[in-house]
N, C-alpha and C positions, 0 to 999 in steps of 0.2 A: 670236025676234029675235036677230040676231047683231050684236055691237058690234065695230067695227073699232078696234083700238088705233092711236093715231097713230104714224107712223113715227118712230123715235128720231132726234134731230138728230145729224148727224155733226159731230164735233169738227174745228175748223179748226186745222191745224198751221201755225205760222209758223216759217219757217226763219230762223236767225240767221247772218249772215255774220261770220266771224271778223275781228276788228280786227287789222290789220297793225301789229305793234309792232317797230320797228327795234332797240330795245334787246334784245328777246328773241332776235331773229335774231343779233345780235352775241354774246349769251350762248351760243347754240348753237355758233357758230364757235369760241369760246374753249373750250367743252367738248370739241370735236373735236380741238383742239390738244393736249389732255392736259397733261403737265407743262411743256411748252414755253410754255404760256399764261402761266405765272408770270413769264416774261421778256419777254412781248409788251406793248409800251406800249399798244396798243389794248385789250387785255384788262384791263390795270390800270385804264384809264379807264372801261371798261364796268363793272367791279366797283365802282368808286367811285360811279358813277351809280346802280347797282343798290342799293348800301348807302344812298345818300341818299334814293332813292325809298322804300325799305323803312322808313326811320326818319322819313319825312315831312319831310325837310329840303329846302331849296332846293338845286338842283345847284350844286356848287362850280365856280367859273370855271376854265377850262382854261388 
C-alpha cells in the first residue's frame, strides 16, 4: 500500500503598498539641500512638524 502525502499548502503573500507621506518627501528635499536647508523656511517648518509628530504633540499653527 502506498500512501500519498497531501500536497503542502502554498503560502499566500500579500503585497503592501507603501503609504505616501508628504512630510517624508519634504524631509528628503531638505536632506538634499544640505547646509542651505538651515536657512530654508520650508525646511524649518518641516522640522518643526517632524518634532511635533515625534513627541506626540498637536502640530503648531503656522
